[in-house]
Gaussian input, Z-matrix of N, CA and C with variables (Angstrom, degrees):
# hf/3-21g

backbone

0 1
 N
 C     1     B1
 C     2     B2     1     A1
 N     3     B3     2     A2     1     D1
 C     4     B4     3     A3     2     D2
 C     5     B5     4     A4     3     D3
 N     6     B6     5     A5     4     D4
 C     7     B7     6     A6     5     D5
 C     8     B8     7     A7     6     D6
 N     9     B9     8     A8     7     D7
 C    10    B10     9     A9     8     D8
 C    11    B11    10    A10     9     D9
 N    12    B12    11    A11    10    D10
 C    13    B13    12    A12    11    D11
 C    14    B14    13    A13    12    D12
 N    15    B15    14    A14    13    D13
 C    16    B16    15    A15    14    D14
 C    17    B17    16    A16    15    D15
 N    18    B18    17    A17    16    D16
 C    19    B19    18    A18    17    D17
 C    20    B20    19    A19    18    D18
 N    21    B21    20    A20    19    D19
 C    22    B22    21    A21    20    D20
 C    23    B23    22    A22    21    D21
 N    24    B24    23    A23    22    D22
 C    25    B25    24    A24    23    D23
 C    26    B26    25    A25    24    D24
 N    27    B27    26    A26    25    D25
 C    28    B28    27    A27    26    D26
 C    29    B29    28    A28    27    D27
 N    30    B30    29    A29    28    D28
 C    31    B31    30    A30    29    D29
 C    32    B32    31    A31    30    D30
 N    33    B33    32    A32    31    D31
 C    34    B34    33    A33    32    D32
 C    35    B35    34    A34    33    D33
 N    36    B36    35    A35    34    D34
 C    37    B37    36    A36    35    D35
 C    38    B38    37    A37    36    D36
 N    39    B39    38    A38    37    D37
 C    40    B40    39    A39    38    D38
 C    41    B41    40    A40    39    D39
 N    42    B42    41    A41    40    D40
 C    43    B43    42    A42    41    D41
 C    44    B44    43    A43    42    D42
 N    45    B45    44    A44    43    D43
 C    46    B46    45    A45    44    D44
 C    47    B47    46    A46    45    D45
 N    48    B48    47    A47    46    D46
 C    49    B49    48    A48    47    D47
 C    50    B50    49    A49    48    D48
 N    51    B51    50    A50    49    D49
 C    52    B52    51    A51    50    D50
 C    53    B53    52    A52    51    D51
 N    54    B54    53    A53    52    D52
 C    55    B55    54    A54    53    D53
 C    56    B56    55    A55    54    D54
 N    57    B57    56    A56    55    D55
 C    58    B58    57    A57    56    D56
 C    59    B59    58    A58    57    D57
 N    60    B60    59    A59    58    D58
 C    61    B61    60    A60    59    D59
 C    62    B62    61    A61    60    D60
 N    63    B63    62    A62    61    D61
 C    64    B64    63    A63    62    D62
 C    65    B65    64    A64    63    D63
 N    66    B66    65    A65    64    D64
 C    67    B67    66    A66    65    D65
 C    68    B68    67    A67    66    D66
 N    69    B69    68    A68    67    D67
 C    70    B70    69    A69    68    D68
 C    71    B71    70    A70    69    D69
 N    72    B72    71    A71    70    D70
 C    73    B73    72    A72    71    D71
 C    74    B74    73    A73    72    D72
 N    75    B75    74    A74    73    D73
 C    76    B76    75    A75    74    D74
 C    77    B77    76    A76    75    D75
 N    78    B78    77    A77    76    D76
 C    79    B79    78    A78    77    D77
 C    80    B80    79    A79    78    D78
 N    81    B81    80    A80    79    D79
 C    82    B82    81    A81    80    D80
 C    83    B83    82    A82    81    D81
 N    84    B84    83    A83    82    D82
 C    85    B85    84    A84    83    D83
 C    86    B86    85    A85    84    D84
 N    87    B87    86    A86    85    D85
 C    88    B88    87    A87    86    D86
 C    89    B89    88    A88    87    D87
 N    90    B90    89    A89    88    D88
 C    91    B91    90    A90    89    D89
 C    92    B92    91    A91    90    D90
 N    93    B93    92    A92    91    D91
 C    94    B94    93    A93    92    D92
 C    95    B95    94    A94    93    D93
 N    96    B96    95    A95    94    D94
 C    97    B97    96    A96    95    D95
 C    98    B98    97    A97    96    D96
 N    99    B99    98    A98    97    D97
 C   100   B100    99    A99    98    D98
 C   101   B101   100   A100    99    D99
 N   102   B102   101   A101   100   D100
 C   103   B103   102   A102   101   D101
 C   104   B104   103   A103   102   D102
 N   105   B105   104   A104   103   D103
 C   106   B106   105   A105   104   D104
 C   107   B107   106   A106   105   D105
 N   108   B108   107   A107   106   D106
 C   109   B109   108   A108   107   D107
 C   110   B110   109   A109   108   D108
 N   111   B111   110   A110   109   D109
 C   112   B112   111   A111   110   D110
 C   113   B113   112   A112   111   D111
 N   114   B114   113   A113   112   D112
 C   115   B115   114   A114   113   D113
 C   116   B116   115   A115   114   D114
 N   117   B117   116   A116   115   D115
 C   118   B118   117   A117   116   D116
 C   119   B119   118   A118   117   D117
 N   120   B120   119   A119   118   D118
 C   121   B121   120   A120   119   D119
 C   122   B122   121   A121   120   D120
 N   123   B123   122   A122   121   D121
 C   124   B124   123   A123   122   D122
 C   125   B125   124   A124   123   D123
 N   126   B126   125   A125   124   D124
 C   127   B127   126   A126   125   D125
 C   128   B128   127   A127   126   D126
 N   129   B129   128   A128   127   D127
 C   130   B130   129   A129   128   D128
 C   131   B131   130   A130   129   D129
 N   132   B132   131   A131   130   D130
 C   133   B133   132   A132   131   D131
 C   134   B134   133   A133   132   D132
 N   135   B135   134   A134   133   D133
 C   136   B136   135   A135   134   D134
 C   137   B137   136   A136   135   D135
 N   138   B138   137   A137   136   D136
 C   139   B139   138   A138   137   D137
 C   140   B140   139   A139   138   D138
 N   141   B141   140   A140   139   D139
 C   142   B142   141   A141   140   D140
 C   143   B143   142   A142   141   D141
 N   144   B144   143   A143   142   D142
 C   145   B145   144   A144   143   D143
 C   146   B146   145   A145   144   D144
 N   147   B147   146   A146   145   D145
 C   148   B148   147   A147   146   D146
 C   149   B149   148   A148   147   D147
 N   150   B150   149   A149   148   D148
 C   151   B151   150   A150   149   D149
 C   152   B152   151   A151   150   D150
 N   153   B153   152   A152   151   D151
 C   154   B154   153   A153   152   D152
 C   155   B155   154   A154   153   D153
 N   156   B156   155   A155   154   D154
 C   157   B157   156   A156   155   D155
 C   158   B158   157   A157   156   D156
 N   159   B159   158   A158   157   D157
 C   160   B160   159   A159   158   D158
 C   161   B161   160   A160   159   D159
 N   162   B162   161   A161   160   D160
 C   163   B163   162   A162   161   D161
 C   164   B164   163   A163   162   D162
 N   165   B165   164   A164   163   D163
 C   166   B166   165   A165   164   D164
 C   167   B167   166   A166   165   D165
 N   168   B168   167   A167   166   D166
 C   169   B169   168   A168   167   D167
 C   170   B170   169   A169   168   D168
 N   171   B171   170   A170   169   D169
 C   172   B172   171   A171   170   D170
 C   173   B173   172   A172   171   D171
 N   174   B174   173   A173   172   D172
 C   175   B175   174   A174   173   D173
 C   176   B176   175   A175   174   D174
 N   177   B177   176   A176   175   D175
 C   178   B178   177   A177   176   D176
 C   179   B179   178   A178   177   D177
 N   180   B180   179   A179   178   D178
 C   181   B181   180   A180   179   D179
 C   182   B182   181   A181   180   D180
 N   183   B183   182   A182   181   D181
 C   184   B184   183   A183   182   D182
 C   185   B185   184   A184   183   D183
 N   186   B186   185   A185   184   D184
 C   187   B187   186   A186   185   D185
 C   188   B188   187   A187   186   D186
 N   189   B189   188   A188   187   D187
 C   190   B190   189   A189   188   D188
 C   191   B191   190   A190   189   D189
 N   192   B192   191   A191   190   D190
 C   193   B193   192   A192   191   D191
 C   194   B194   193   A193   192   D192
 N   195   B195   194   A194   193   D193
 C   196   B196   195   A195   194   D194
 C   197   B197   196   A196   195   D195
 N   198   B198   197   A197   196   D196
 C   199   B199   198   A198   197   D197
 C   200   B200   199   A199   198   D198
 N   201   B201   200   A200   199   D199
 C   202   B202   201   A201   200   D200
 C   203   B203   202   A202   201   D201
 N   204   B204   203   A203   202   D202
 C   205   B205   204   A204   203   D203
 C   206   B206   205   A205   204   D204
 N   207   B207   206   A206   205   D205
 C   208   B208   207   A207   206   D206
 C   209   B209   208   A208   207   D207
 N   210   B210   209   A209   208   D208
 C   211   B211   210   A210   209   D209
 C   212   B212   211   A211   210   D210
 N   213   B213   212   A212   211   D211
 C   214   B214   213   A213   212   D212
 C   215   B215   214   A214   213   D213

   B1=1.4364
   B2=1.5029
   B3=1.2939
   B4=1.4453
   B5=1.5258
   B6=1.3143
   B7=1.4730
   B8=1.4945
   B9=1.3232
   B10=1.4619
   B11=1.5116
   B12=1.3180
   B13=1.4538
   B14=1.5540
   B15=1.3209
   B16=1.4883
   B17=1.5288
   B18=1.3133
   B19=1.4573
   B20=1.5239
   B21=1.3225
   B22=1.4500
   B23=1.5029
   B24=1.3474
   B25=1.4523
   B26=1.5600
   B27=1.3337
   B28=1.4530
   B29=1.5167
   B30=1.3257
   B31=1.4710
   B32=1.5391
   B33=1.3005
   B34=1.4961
   B35=1.5118
   B36=1.3395
   B37=1.4547
   B38=1.4599
   B39=1.3456
   B40=1.4936
   B41=1.5145
   B42=1.3116
   B43=1.4638
   B44=1.5219
   B45=1.3055
   B46=1.4831
   B47=1.5055
   B48=1.3462
   B49=1.4622
   B50=1.5718
   B51=1.3315
   B52=1.4655
   B53=1.5296
   B54=1.3112
   B55=1.4679
   B56=1.5159
   B57=1.3235
   B58=1.4586
   B59=1.5119
   B60=1.3406
   B61=1.4325
   B62=1.5288
   B63=1.3115
   B64=1.4518
   B65=1.5248
   B66=1.3196
   B67=1.4730
   B68=1.5045
   B69=1.3253
   B70=1.4537
   B71=1.5172
   B72=1.3086
   B73=1.4962
   B74=1.5228
   B75=1.3126
   B76=1.4907
   B77=1.5257
   B78=1.2993
   B79=1.4247
   B80=1.5354
   B81=1.3129
   B82=1.4439
   B83=1.5693
   B84=1.3373
   B85=1.4379
   B86=1.5511
   B87=1.3290
   B88=1.4565
   B89=1.5308
   B90=1.3391
   B91=1.4394
   B92=1.5351
   B93=1.3132
   B94=1.4840
   B95=1.5155
   B96=1.3490
   B97=1.4500
   B98=1.5013
   B99=1.3070
   B100=1.4712
   B101=1.5012
   B102=1.3590
   B103=1.4605
   B104=1.5096
   B105=1.3206
   B106=1.4567
   B107=1.5020
   B108=1.3302
   B109=1.4621
   B110=1.5256
   B111=1.3155
   B112=1.4615
   B113=1.5113
   B114=1.3147
   B115=1.4236
   B116=1.5077
   B117=1.3154
   B118=1.4164
   B119=1.5200
   B120=1.3106
   B121=1.4514
   B122=1.4892
   B123=1.2592
   B124=1.4598
   B125=1.5279
   B126=1.3033
   B127=1.4810
   B128=1.4892
   B129=1.3418
   B130=1.4460
   B131=1.5355
   B132=1.2789
   B133=1.4589
   B134=1.5265
   B135=1.3162
   B136=1.4695
   B137=1.5229
   B138=1.3106
   B139=1.4696
   B140=1.5284
   B141=1.3520
   B142=1.4646
   B143=1.5058
   B144=1.2954
   B145=1.4736
   B146=1.5102
   B147=1.3103
   B148=1.4598
   B149=1.5468
   B150=1.2915
   B151=1.4910
   B152=1.5150
   B153=1.2692
   B154=1.4774
   B155=1.5376
   B156=1.3396
   B157=1.4274
   B158=1.5172
   B159=1.3130
   B160=1.4360
   B161=1.5101
   B162=1.3458
   B163=1.4661
   B164=1.5118
   B165=1.3093
   B166=1.4754
   B167=1.5337
   B168=1.2923
   B169=1.4481
   B170=1.5226
   B171=1.2649
   B172=1.4615
   B173=1.4935
   B174=1.3036
   B175=1.4625
   B176=1.5378
   B177=1.2871
   B178=1.4946
   B179=1.5150
   B180=1.3102
   B181=1.4541
   B182=1.5315
   B183=1.2982
   B184=1.4925
   B185=1.5130
   B186=1.3236
   B187=1.4855
   B188=1.5180
   B189=1.3057
   B190=1.5019
   B191=1.5239
   B192=1.3287
   B193=1.4428
   B194=1.5376
   B195=1.2983
   B196=1.4668
   B197=1.5354
   B198=1.2805
   B199=1.4786
   B200=1.5077
   B201=1.3233
   B202=1.4289
   B203=1.5367
   B204=1.3326
   B205=1.4499
   B206=1.5203
   B207=1.3555
   B208=1.4505
   B209=1.5430
   B210=1.3180
   B211=1.4523
   B212=1.5510
   B213=1.2894
   B214=1.4958
   B215=1.4922
   A1=108.35
   A2=118.39
   A3=121.85
   A4=109.25
   A5=115.14
   A6=121.78
   A7=108.51
   A8=117.98
   A9=120.67
   A10=111.69
   A11=115.08
   A12=120.91
   A13=111.21
   A14=116.81
   A15=118.56
   A16=110.86
   A17=117.25
   A18=120.66
   A19=108.38
   A20=118.35
   A21=122.21
   A22=111.56
   A23=115.98
   A24=121.52
   A25=112.55
   A26=113.44
   A27=118.95
   A28=111.80
   A29=117.15
   A30=121.83
   A31=109.76
   A32=117.01
   A33=119.10
   A34=109.82
   A35=118.43
   A36=120.79
   A37=112.65
   A38=115.60
   A39=119.63
   A40=109.49
   A41=117.80
   A42=119.63
   A43=112.23
   A44=114.99
   A45=120.17
   A46=113.00
   A47=114.26
   A48=121.15
   A49=113.21
   A50=115.50
   A51=119.34
   A52=112.32
   A53=117.39
   A54=120.78
   A55=114.20
   A56=116.20
   A57=121.31
   A58=110.84
   A59=115.54
   A60=120.48
   A61=108.26
   A62=119.43
   A63=122.22
   A64=110.48
   A65=116.66
   A66=120.92
   A67=111.16
   A68=118.55
   A69=122.47
   A70=109.72
   A71=117.33
   A72=121.03
   A73=110.39
   A74=119.20
   A75=123.50
   A76=108.25
   A77=119.30
   A78=122.19
   A79=111.78
   A80=117.42
   A81=123.13
   A82=110.35
   A83=115.44
   A84=118.48
   A85=111.11
   A86=116.20
   A87=119.91
   A88=111.07
   A89=116.34
   A90=118.88
   A91=112.01
   A92=114.50
   A93=119.66
   A94=111.15
   A95=115.72
   A96=120.18
   A97=114.00
   A98=117.31
   A99=121.20
   A100=113.03
   A101=116.79
   A102=121.56
   A103=109.80
   A104=119.29
   A105=119.21
   A106=109.91
   A107=114.31
   A108=121.24
   A109=109.40
   A110=116.83
   A111=118.44
   A112=109.67
   A113=116.71
   A114=121.25
   A115=108.97
   A116=115.43
   A117=119.81
   A118=107.55
   A119=116.18
   A120=118.30
   A121=111.11
   A122=116.03
   A123=123.09
   A124=112.33
   A125=113.85
   A126=119.67
   A127=107.88
   A128=114.54
   A129=122.15
   A130=107.50
   A131=118.16
   A132=123.98
   A133=110.77
   A134=116.86
   A135=120.56
   A136=114.84
   A137=116.91
   A138=121.60
   A139=108.42
   A140=115.82
   A141=119.41
   A142=111.82
   A143=117.64
   A144=121.30
   A145=109.94
   A146=116.20
   A147=120.42
   A148=110.17
   A149=116.57
   A150=118.26
   A151=110.26
   A152=116.75
   A153=125.60
   A154=107.21
   A155=116.54
   A156=119.97
   A157=110.58
   A158=118.00
   A159=122.72
   A160=112.09
   A161=116.55
   A162=121.33
   A163=112.22
   A164=118.07
   A165=121.16
   A166=109.24
   A167=115.35
   A168=120.13
   A169=110.06
   A170=117.71
   A171=122.90
   A172=110.89
   A173=115.93
   A174=121.53
   A175=107.59
   A176=113.14
   A177=117.50
   A178=108.58
   A179=116.23
   A180=122.25
   A181=110.22
   A182=117.04
   A183=120.48
   A184=110.22
   A185=118.85
   A186=121.94
   A187=111.20
   A188=115.19
   A189=118.50
   A190=110.08
   A191=117.18
   A192=120.25
   A193=113.74
   A194=115.80
   A195=120.42
   A196=111.29
   A197=118.03
   A198=122.86
   A199=108.83
   A200=119.46
   A201=121.99
   A202=110.64
   A203=117.09
   A204=121.16
   A205=111.88
   A206=117.19
   A207=119.61
   A208=111.47
   A209=117.67
   A210=119.85
   A211=110.25
   A212=117.72
   A213=118.80
   A214=111.51
   D1=139.09
   D2=174.25
   D3=-117.78
   D4=139.30
   D5=-176.83
   D6=-122.38
   D7=127.88
   D8=177.55
   D9=-55.24
   D10=149.26
   D11=-175.09
   D12=-60.74
   D13=-40.75
   D14=-177.38
   D15=-67.45
   D16=-33.83
   D17=-179.81
   D18=-73.40
   D19=-41.53
   D20=177.69
   D21=-60.65
   D22=-43.82
   D23=177.22
   D24=-58.06
   D25=-46.66
   D26=178.66
   D27=-62.08
   D28=-41.52
   D29=178.36
   D30=-65.46
   D31=-41.94
   D32=179.51
   D33=-63.40
   D34=-41.83
   D35=178.29
   D36=-63.44
   D37=-42.77
   D38=178.43
   D39=-63.92
   D40=-43.35
   D41=178.89
   D42=-60.67
   D43=-43.68
   D44=177.96
   D45=-61.40
   D46=-46.48
   D47=-176.06
   D48=-69.19
   D49=-28.96
   D50=-174.75
   D51=-106.70
   D52=-6.16
   D53=-177.18
   D54=72.79
   D55=20.00
   D56=176.03
   D57=-87.79
   D58=165.84
   D59=169.68
   D60=-73.07
   D61=164.31
   D62=175.95
   D63=-62.03
   D64=-42.28
   D65=179.76
   D66=-62.46
   D67=-40.98
   D68=179.33
   D69=-65.98
   D70=-40.48
   D71=179.34
   D72=-66.93
   D73=-39.30
   D74=176.89
   D75=-64.69
   D76=-43.93
   D77=179.01
   D78=-62.93
   D79=-41.24
   D80=178.77
   D81=-62.61
   D82=-42.50
   D83=179.79
   D84=-68.47
   D85=-38.96
   D86=176.31
   D87=-61.66
   D88=-44.90
   D89=-178.95
   D90=-64.71
   D91=-38.51
   D92=177.25
   D93=-60.57
   D94=-40.67
   D95=176.76
   D96=-68.24
   D97=-31.47
   D98=178.73
   D99=-75.10
   D100=-25.34
   D101=-178.49
   D102=-127.58
   D103=67.45
   D104=-177.37
   D105=-65.25
   D106=140.38
   D107=177.82
   D108=-84.78
   D109=134.56
   D110=177.64
   D111=-65.82
   D112=142.76
   D113=178.88
   D114=-86.68
   D115=128.51
   D116=175.87
   D117=-96.20
   D118=144.07
   D119=177.99
   D120=132.16
   D121=-178.82
   D122=-176.57
   D123=-84.77
   D124=149.35
   D125=175.27
   D126=-124.65
   D127=151.40
   D128=172.37
   D129=-134.11
   D130=121.21
   D131=-178.69
   D132=54.53
   D133=37.19
   D134=177.18
   D135=83.76
   D136=-0.71
   D137=-177.63
   D138=-104.86
   D139=127.56
   D140=179.04
   D141=-71.02
   D142=126.34
   D143=-179.48
   D144=-85.97
   D145=136.11
   D146=178.79
   D147=-77.67
   D148=149.74
   D149=178.12
   D150=-67.77
   D151=149.55
   D152=179.99
   D153=-112.75
   D154=127.03
   D155=176.95
   D156=-73.71
   D157=150.24
   D158=-177.76
   D159=-60.13
   D160=-34.90
   D161=-175.77
   D162=-85.54
   D163=-2.52
   D164=-178.37
   D165=-70.87
   D166=136.09
   D167=177.78
   D168=-98.32
   D169=172.01
   D170=177.06
   D171=-80.91
   D172=170.64
   D173=178.15
   D174=-121.71
   D175=143.34
   D176=176.29
   D177=-92.25
   D178=160.91
   D179=175.46
   D180=-57.79
   D181=-36.49
   D182=179.12
   D183=-63.03
   D184=-43.57
   D185=178.69
   D186=-64.01
   D187=-40.57
   D188=178.98
   D189=-65.01
   D190=-42.72
   D191=178.32
   D192=-64.74
   D193=-36.71
   D194=176.79
   D195=-64.66
   D196=-43.16
   D197=177.96
   D198=-65.74
   D199=-42.39
   D200=-179.84
   D201=-64.14
   D202=-39.03
   D203=179.87
   D204=-68.00
   D205=-30.44
   D206=177.57
   D207=-68.88
   D208=-25.44
   D209=-178.20
   D210=-84.92
   D211=-16.63
   D212=-177.27
   D213=-85.00

């Protein structure tokens, strides 16, 4: 069996974070893929919108640009 590097990395991280063996983590990921949970919530143009906390404030264009520049 061959496993793509990105999938193997995700399984290793899951195993490390949960204390599972790598095989158990791979099995858990496979089961999750076989039984996807329906997303509850609102959609816009086919995209599921994330919930917004009541205390969350808005963001200005300047803040967004600063965060983007930090990533570059």
